[in-house]
Jmol script that loads the backbone (N, CA, C; Angstrom):
load data "model"
ATOM      1  N   MET A   1     120.613  54.172  87.400  1.00  0.00           N
ATOM      2  CA  MET A   1     120.155  53.318  86.333  1.00  0.00           C
ATOM      3  C   MET A   1     120.399  51.866  86.742  1.00  0.00           C
ATOM      4  N   ASN A   2     119.503  50.994  86.357  1.00  0.00           N
ATOM      5  CA  ASN A   2     119.607  49.579  86.710  1.00  0.00           C
ATOM      6  C   ASN A   2     120.079  48.754  85.523  1.00  0.00           C
ATOM      7  N   LEU A   3     120.573  47.568  85.806  1.00  0.00           N
ATOM      8  CA  LEU A   3     121.079  46.680  84.764  1.00  0.00           C
ATOM      9  C   LEU A   3     120.000  46.373  83.727  1.00  0.00           C
ATOM     10  N   CYS A   4     118.765  46.226  84.149  1.00  0.00           N
ATOM     11  CA  CYS A   4     117.686  45.891  83.221  1.00  0.00           C
ATOM     12  C   CYS A   4     117.369  47.038  82.256  1.00  0.00           C
ATOM     13  N   ASP A   5     117.855  48.251  82.528  1.00  0.00           N
ATOM     14  CA  ASP A   5     117.624  49.403  81.652  1.00  0.00           C
ATOM     15  C   ASP A   5     118.515  49.396  80.412  1.00  0.00           C
ATOM     16  N   LEU A   6     119.558  48.582  80.406  1.00  0.00           N
ATOM     17  CA  LEU A   6     120.449  48.531  79.247  1.00  0.00           C
ATOM     18  C   LEU A   6     119.714  47.956  78.044  1.00  0.00           C
ATOM     19  N   LYS A   7     120.063  48.481  76.877  1.00  0.00           N
ATOM     20  CA  LYS A   7     119.552  47.931  75.630  1.00  0.00           C
ATOM     21  C   LYS A   7     120.568  46.913  75.111  1.00  0.00           C
ATOM     22  N   ILE A   8     120.146  46.086  74.188  1.00  0.00           N
ATOM     23  CA  ILE A   8     121.038  45.075  73.623  1.00  0.00           C
ATOM     24  C   ILE A   8     122.259  45.747  72.995  1.00  0.00           C
ATOM     25  N   ASN A   9     123.418  45.192  73.262  1.00  0.00           N
ATOM     26  CA  ASN A   9     124.738  45.662  72.808  1.00  0.00           C
ATOM     27  C   ASN A   9     125.223  46.921  73.520  1.00  0.00           C
ATOM     28  N   GLU A  10     124.521  47.381  74.537  1.00  0.00           N
ATOM     29  CA  GLU A  10     125.007  48.495  75.355  1.00  0.00           C
ATOM     30  C   GLU A  10     125.823  47.932  76.506  1.00  0.00           C
ATOM     31  N   SER A  11     126.841  48.670  76.903  1.00  0.00           N
ATOM     32  CA  SER A  11     127.650  48.239  78.039  1.00  0.00           C
ATOM     33  C   SER A  11     127.662  49.330  79.097  1.00  0.00           C
ATOM     34  N   ALA A  12     127.970  48.916  80.301  1.00  0.00           N
ATOM     35  CA  ALA A  12     127.997  49.821  81.447  1.00  0.00           C
ATOM     36  C   ALA A  12     128.961  49.261  82.482  1.00  0.00           C
ATOM     37  N   ILE A  13     129.143  50.031  83.539  1.00  0.00           N
ATOM     38  CA  ILE A  13     130.002  49.640  84.656  1.00  0.00           C
ATOM     39  C   ILE A  13     129.116  49.376  85.874  1.00  0.00           C
ATOM     40  N   ILE A  14     129.356  48.266  86.554  1.00  0.00           N
ATOM     41  CA  ILE A  14     128.599  47.944  87.763  1.00  0.00           C
ATOM     42  C   ILE A  14     129.004  48.896  88.884  1.00  0.00           C
ATOM     43  N   LYS A  15     128.021  49.522  89.504  1.00  0.00           N
ATOM     44  CA  LYS A  15     128.270  50.459  90.605  1.00  0.00           C
ATOM     45  C   LYS A  15     127.904  49.894  91.967  1.00  0.00           C
ATOM     46  N   ASN A  16     126.811  49.128  92.037  1.00  0.00           N
ATOM     47  CA  ASN A  16     126.369  48.617  93.336  1.00  0.00           C
ATOM     48  C   ASN A  16     125.401  47.460  93.124  1.00  0.00           C
ATOM     49  N   ILE A  17     125.438  46.496  94.025  1.00  0.00           N
ATOM     50  CA  ILE A  17     124.499  45.384  93.997  1.00  0.00           C
ATOM     51  C   ILE A  17     123.670  45.441  95.279  1.00  0.00           C
ATOM     52  N   ASN A  18     122.379  45.716  95.109  1.00  0.00           N
ATOM     53  CA  ASN A  18     121.473  45.891  96.250  1.00  0.00           C
ATOM     54  C   ASN A  18     120.724  44.603  96.568  1.00  0.00           C
ATOM     55  N   LEU A  19     121.451  43.525  96.699  1.00  0.00           N
ATOM     56  CA  LEU A  19     120.885  42.239  97.095  1.00  0.00           C
ATOM     57  C   LEU A  19     121.586  41.771  98.361  1.00  0.00           C
ATOM     58  N   LYS A  20     121.018  40.769  98.999  1.00  0.00           N
ATOM     59  CA  LYS A  20     121.625  40.236 100.220  1.00  0.00           C
ATOM     60  C   LYS A  20     121.705  38.727 100.128  1.00  0.00           C
ATOM     61  N   GLY A  21     122.504  38.174 100.989  1.00  0.00           N
ATOM     62  CA  GLY A  21     122.560  36.729 101.141  1.00  0.00           C
ATOM     63  C   GLY A  21     123.160  35.991  99.966  1.00  0.00           C
ATOM     64  N   ILE A  22     122.581  34.839  99.687  1.00  0.00           N
ATOM     65  CA  ILE A  22     123.127  33.922  98.689  1.00  0.00           C
ATOM     66  C   ILE A  22     123.086  34.502  97.281  1.00  0.00           C
ATOM     67  N   LYS A  23     122.052  35.285  96.961  1.00  0.00           N
ATOM     68  CA  LYS A  23     121.980  35.887  95.621  1.00  0.00           C
ATOM     69  C   LYS A  23     123.165  36.811  95.379  1.00  0.00           C
ATOM     70  N   LYS A  24     123.464  37.648  96.355  1.00  0.00           N
ATOM     71  CA  LYS A  24     124.588  38.575  96.212  1.00  0.00           C
ATOM     72  C   LYS A  24     125.902  37.799  96.108  1.00  0.00           C
ATOM     73  N   ARG A  25     126.049  36.778  96.921  1.00  0.00           N
ATOM     74  CA  ARG A  25     127.273  35.969  96.905  1.00  0.00           C
ATOM     75  C   ARG A  25     127.463  35.268  95.558  1.00  0.00           C
ATOM     76  N   ARG A  26     126.388  34.736  94.997  1.00  0.00           N
ATOM     77  CA  ARG A  26     126.473  34.058  93.691  1.00  0.00           C
ATOM     78  C   ARG A  26     126.864  35.032  92.595  1.00  0.00           C
ATOM     79  N   LEU A  27     126.293  36.231  92.632  1.00  0.00           N
ATOM     80  CA  LEU A  27     126.660  37.229  91.626  1.00  0.00           C
ATOM     81  C   LEU A  27     128.134  37.607  91.755  1.00  0.00           C
ATOM     82  N   TYR A  28     128.610  37.804  92.970  1.00  0.00           N
ATOM     83  CA  TYR A  28     130.036  38.088  93.186  1.00  0.00           C
ATOM     84  C   TYR A  28     130.905  36.967  92.629  1.00  0.00           C
ATOM     85  N   ASP A  29     130.506  35.732  92.884  1.00  0.00           N
ATOM     86  CA  ASP A  29     131.269  34.579  92.402  1.00  0.00           C
ATOM     87  C   ASP A  29     131.320  34.516  90.876  1.00  0.00           C
ATOM     88  N   MET A  30     130.300  35.060  90.199  1.00  0.00           N
ATOM     89  CA  MET A  30     130.266  35.052  88.746  1.00  0.00           C
ATOM     90  C   MET A  30     130.941  36.280  88.132  1.00  0.00           C
ATOM     91  N   GLY A  31     131.455  37.184  88.977  1.00  0.00           N
ATOM     92  CA  GLY A  31     132.188  38.335  88.462  1.00  0.00           C
ATOM     93  C   GLY A  31     131.461  39.658  88.543  1.00  0.00           C
ATOM     94  N   PHE A  32     130.289  39.681  89.152  1.00  0.00           N
ATOM     95  CA  PHE A  32     129.541  40.930  89.298  1.00  0.00           C
ATOM     96  C   PHE A  32     130.144  41.725  90.452  1.00  0.00           C
ATOM     97  N   ILE A  33     131.176  42.486  90.142  1.00  0.00           N
ATOM     98  CA  ILE A  33     131.929  43.239  91.141  1.00  0.00           C
ATOM     99  C   ILE A  33     131.888  44.710  90.759  1.00  0.00           C
ATOM    100  N   ASN A  34     131.824  45.586  91.734  1.00  0.00           N
ATOM    101  CA  ASN A  34     131.819  47.023  91.465  1.00  0.00           C
ATOM    102  C   ASN A  34     133.008  47.394  90.582  1.00  0.00           C
ATOM    103  N   GLY A  35     132.721  48.170  89.538  1.00  0.00           N
ATOM    104  CA  GLY A  35     133.761  48.615  88.619  1.00  0.00           C
ATOM    105  C   GLY A  35     133.956  47.711  87.417  1.00  0.00           C
ATOM    106  N   GLU A  36     133.270  46.589  87.384  1.00  0.00           N
ATOM    107  CA  GLU A  36     133.418  45.631  86.275  1.00  0.00           C
ATOM    108  C   GLU A  36     132.503  46.023  85.111  1.00  0.00           C
ATOM    109  N   LYS A  37     133.010  45.872  83.891  1.00  0.00           N
ATOM    110  CA  LYS A  37     132.233  46.175  82.692  1.00  0.00           C
ATOM    111  C   LYS A  37     131.267  45.035  82.407  1.00  0.00           C
ATOM    112  N   ILE A  38     130.020  45.386  82.001  1.00  0.00           N
ATOM    113  CA  ILE A  38     129.003  44.393  81.672  1.00  0.00           C
ATOM    114  C   ILE A  38     128.261  44.864  80.427  1.00  0.00           C
ATOM    115  N   GLU A  39     127.891  43.913  79.585  1.00  0.00           N
ATOM    116  CA  GLU A  39     127.205  44.228  78.340  1.00  0.00           C
ATOM    117  C   GLU A  39     125.958  43.360  78.211  1.00  0.00           C
ATOM    118  N   LYS A  40     124.846  43.978  77.787  1.00  0.00           N
ATOM    119  CA  LYS A  40     123.624  43.207  77.546  1.00  0.00           C
ATOM    120  C   LYS A  40     123.715  42.623  76.141  1.00  0.00           C
ATOM    121  N   VAL A  41     123.529  41.312  76.040  1.00  0.00           N
ATOM    122  CA  VAL A  41     123.728  40.616  74.780  1.00  0.00           C
ATOM    123  C   VAL A  41     122.408  40.159  74.155  1.00  0.00           C
ATOM    124  N   PHE A  42     121.471  39.746  74.988  1.00  0.00           N
ATOM    125  CA  PHE A  42     120.273  39.104  74.456  1.00  0.00           C
ATOM    126  C   PHE A  42     119.132  39.201  75.467  1.00  0.00           C
ATOM    127  N   ASP A  43     117.914  39.355  74.946  1.00  0.00           N
ATOM    128  CA  ASP A  43     116.701  39.266  75.766  1.00  0.00           C
ATOM    129  C   ASP A  43     115.951  38.002  75.372  1.00  0.00           C
ATOM    130  N   SER A  44     115.415  37.291  76.339  1.00  0.00           N
ATOM    131  CA  SER A  44     114.572  36.145  76.011  1.00  0.00           C
ATOM    132  C   SER A  44     113.231  36.663  75.496  1.00  0.00           C
ATOM    133  N   ILE A  45     112.368  35.777  75.130  1.00  0.00           N
ATOM    134  CA  ILE A  45     111.100  36.161  74.501  1.00  0.00           C
ATOM    135  C   ILE A  45     110.311  37.156  75.340  1.00  0.00           C
ATOM    136  N   PHE A  46     110.215  36.912  76.622  1.00  0.00           N
ATOM    137  CA  PHE A  46     109.450  37.800  77.503  1.00  0.00           C
ATOM    138  C   PHE A  46     110.350  38.731  78.310  1.00  0.00           C
ATOM    139  N   LYS A  47     111.611  38.889  77.881  1.00  0.00           N
ATOM    140  CA  LYS A  47     112.614  39.749  78.518  1.00  0.00           C
ATOM    141  C   LYS A  47     112.932  39.320  79.945  1.00  0.00           C
ATOM    142  N   ASP A  48     112.707  38.069  80.232  1.00  0.00           N
ATOM    143  CA  ASP A  48     113.051  37.553  81.549  1.00  0.00           C
ATOM    144  C   ASP A  48     113.370  36.068  81.433  1.00  0.00           C
ATOM    145  N   PRO A  49     114.596  35.672  81.560  1.00  0.00           N
ATOM    146  CA  PRO A  49     115.776  36.467  81.912  1.00  0.00           C
ATOM    147  C   PRO A  49     116.419  37.110  80.675  1.00  0.00           C
ATOM    148  N   SER A  50     117.432  37.929  80.937  1.00  0.00           N
ATOM    149  CA  SER A  50     118.246  38.535  79.892  1.00  0.00           C
ATOM    150  C   SER A  50     119.662  37.999  80.023  1.00  0.00           C
ATOM    151  N   CYS A  51     120.384  38.004  78.914  1.00  0.00           N
ATOM    152  CA  CYS A  51     121.741  37.484  78.900  1.00  0.00           C
ATOM    153  C   CYS A  51     122.735  38.645  78.900  1.00  0.00           C
ATOM    154  N   TYR A  52     123.732  38.559  79.759  1.00  0.00           N
ATOM    155  CA  TYR A  52     124.764  39.594  79.885  1.00  0.00           C
ATOM    156  C   TYR A  52     126.144  38.970  79.725  1.00  0.00           C
ATOM    157  N   LYS A  53     127.057  39.749  79.194  1.00  0.00           N
ATOM    158  CA  LYS A  53     128.442  39.294  79.057  1.00  0.00           C
ATOM    159  C   LYS A  53     129.286  40.044  80.083  1.00  0.00           C
ATOM    160  N   ILE A  54     129.982  39.280  80.912  1.00  0.00           N
ATOM    161  CA  ILE A  54     130.867  39.858  81.913  1.00  0.00           C
ATOM    162  C   ILE A  54     132.095  38.959  82.004  1.00  0.00           C
ATOM    163  N   LYS A  55     133.265  39.536  81.886  1.00  0.00           N
ATOM    164  CA  LYS A  55     134.526  38.785  81.930  1.00  0.00           C
ATOM    165  C   LYS A  55     134.528  37.617  80.942  1.00  0.00           C
ATOM    166  N   ASN A  56     134.095  37.880  79.706  1.00  0.00           N
ATOM    167  CA  ASN A  56     134.053  36.866  78.641  1.00  0.00           C
ATOM    168  C   ASN A  56     133.190  35.655  78.978  1.00  0.00           C
ATOM    169  N   THR A  57     132.215  35.849  79.850  1.00  0.00           N
ATOM    170  CA  THR A  57     131.271  34.800  80.216  1.00  0.00           C
ATOM    171  C   THR A  57     129.856  35.321  80.002  1.00  0.00           C
ATOM    172  N   PHE A  58     128.983  34.475  79.484  1.00  0.00           N
ATOM    173  CA  PHE A  58     127.591  34.849  79.277  1.00  0.00           C
ATOM    174  C   PHE A  58     126.754  34.304  80.427  1.00  0.00           C
ATOM    175  N   ILE A  59     125.978  35.205  81.038  1.00  0.00           N
ATOM    176  CA  ILE A  59     125.204  34.842  82.222  1.00  0.00           C
ATOM    177  C   ILE A  59     123.774  35.361  82.076  1.00  0.00           C
ATOM    178  N   ALA A  60     122.797  34.510  82.365  1.00  0.00           N
ATOM    179  CA  ALA A  60     121.392  34.914  82.360  1.00  0.00           C
ATOM    180  C   ALA A  60     121.037  35.450  83.741  1.00  0.00           C
ATOM    181  N   VAL A  61     120.401  36.610  83.753  1.00  0.00           N
ATOM    182  CA  VAL A  61     120.002  37.252  85.013  1.00  0.00           C
ATOM    183  C   VAL A  61     118.508  37.556  84.944  1.00  0.00           C
ATOM    184  N   ARG A  62     117.788  37.167  85.976  1.00  0.00           N
ATOM    185  CA  ARG A  62     116.356  37.456  86.055  1.00  0.00           C
ATOM    186  C   ARG A  62     116.121  38.961  86.179  1.00  0.00           C
ATOM    187  N   HIS A  63     114.986  39.392  85.658  1.00  0.00           N
ATOM    188  CA  HIS A  63     114.627  40.817  85.703  1.00  0.00           C
ATOM    189  C   HIS A  63     114.581  41.326  87.150  1.00  0.00           C
ATOM    190  N   GLU A  64     114.022  40.538  88.057  1.00  0.00           N
ATOM    191  CA  GLU A  64     113.898  40.968  89.457  1.00  0.00           C
ATOM    192  C   GLU A  64     115.273  41.194  90.096  1.00  0.00           C
ATOM    193  N   ASP A  65     116.277  40.442  89.669  1.00  0.00           N
ATOM    194  CA  ASP A  65     117.636  40.634  90.181  1.00  0.00           C
ATOM    195  C   ASP A  65     118.332  41.800  89.476  1.00  0.00           C
ATOM    196  N   ALA A  66     118.093  41.932  88.165  1.00  0.00           N
ATOM    197  CA  ALA A  66     118.697  43.030  87.399  1.00  0.00           C
ATOM    198  C   ALA A  66     118.214  44.390  87.899  1.00  0.00           C
ATOM    199  N   LEU A  67     117.019  44.441  88.441  1.00  0.00           N
ATOM    200  CA  LEU A  67     116.504  45.701  89.015  1.00  0.00           C
ATOM    201  C   LEU A  67     117.344  46.162  90.205  1.00  0.00           C
ATOM    202  N   ASN A  68     118.011  45.240  90.859  1.00  0.00           N
ATOM    203  CA  ASN A  68     118.780  45.548  92.059  1.00  0.00           C
ATOM    204  C   ASN A  68     120.286  45.713  91.803  1.00  0.00           C
ATOM    205  N   ILE A  69     120.664  45.781  90.544  1.00  0.00           N
ATOM    206  CA  ILE A  69     122.076  45.988  90.190  1.00  0.00           C
ATOM    207  C   ILE A  69     122.194  47.354  89.536  1.00  0.00           C
ATOM    208  N   GLU A  70     122.857  48.274  90.227  1.00  0.00           N
ATOM    209  CA  GLU A  70     123.040  49.622  89.715  1.00  0.00           C
ATOM    210  C   GLU A  70     124.249  49.682  88.794  1.00  0.00           C
ATOM    211  N   VAL A  71     124.060  50.351  87.641  1.00  0.00           N
ATOM    212  CA  VAL A  71     125.150  50.504  86.682  1.00  0.00           C
ATOM    213  C   VAL A  71     125.176  51.959  86.205  1.00  0.00           C
ATOM    214  N   SER A  72     126.287  52.321  85.573  1.00  0.00           N
ATOM    215  CA  SER A  72     126.370  53.633  84.918  1.00  0.00           C
ATOM    216  C   SER A  72     127.144  53.461  83.628  1.00  0.00           C
ATOM    217  N   TYR A  73     126.858  54.334  82.685  1.00  0.00           N
ATOM    218  CA  TYR A  73     127.569  54.266  81.406  1.00  0.00           C
ATOM    219  C   TYR A  73     129.030  54.574  81.602  1.00  0.00           C
ATOM    220  N   GLU A  74     129.826  54.002  80.734  1.00  0.00           N
ATOM    221  CA  GLU A  74     131.289  54.169  80.807  1.00  0.00           C
ATOM    222  C   GLU A  74     131.680  55.625  80.629  1.00  0.00           C
TER     223      GLU A  74
END
end "model"
wireframe off; spacefill off
backbone 0.3
color backbone group
C-alpha cells in the first residue's frame, strides 16, 4: 500500500521509500524514516499535494512522491 492510499485521519507506519537522490534525502530529513507513524490530515482541492502529520509536524507531499512511499496499517 502507498502513502497516497490513506484516507483522511487514517494513520500507518512507513515501510519503505522508493525514491533516490535529493528527494529521498529531503524526506529523511523531515522524519520520513522506516517504522515512523504517519497520518493523512488533509487533501488539497485536486488531491495534490496532500498534507501528512509526522513527528508533530505537518508536511505537504506531492502525489507522485506519495506513490513511492510504502506504508502499512499499524
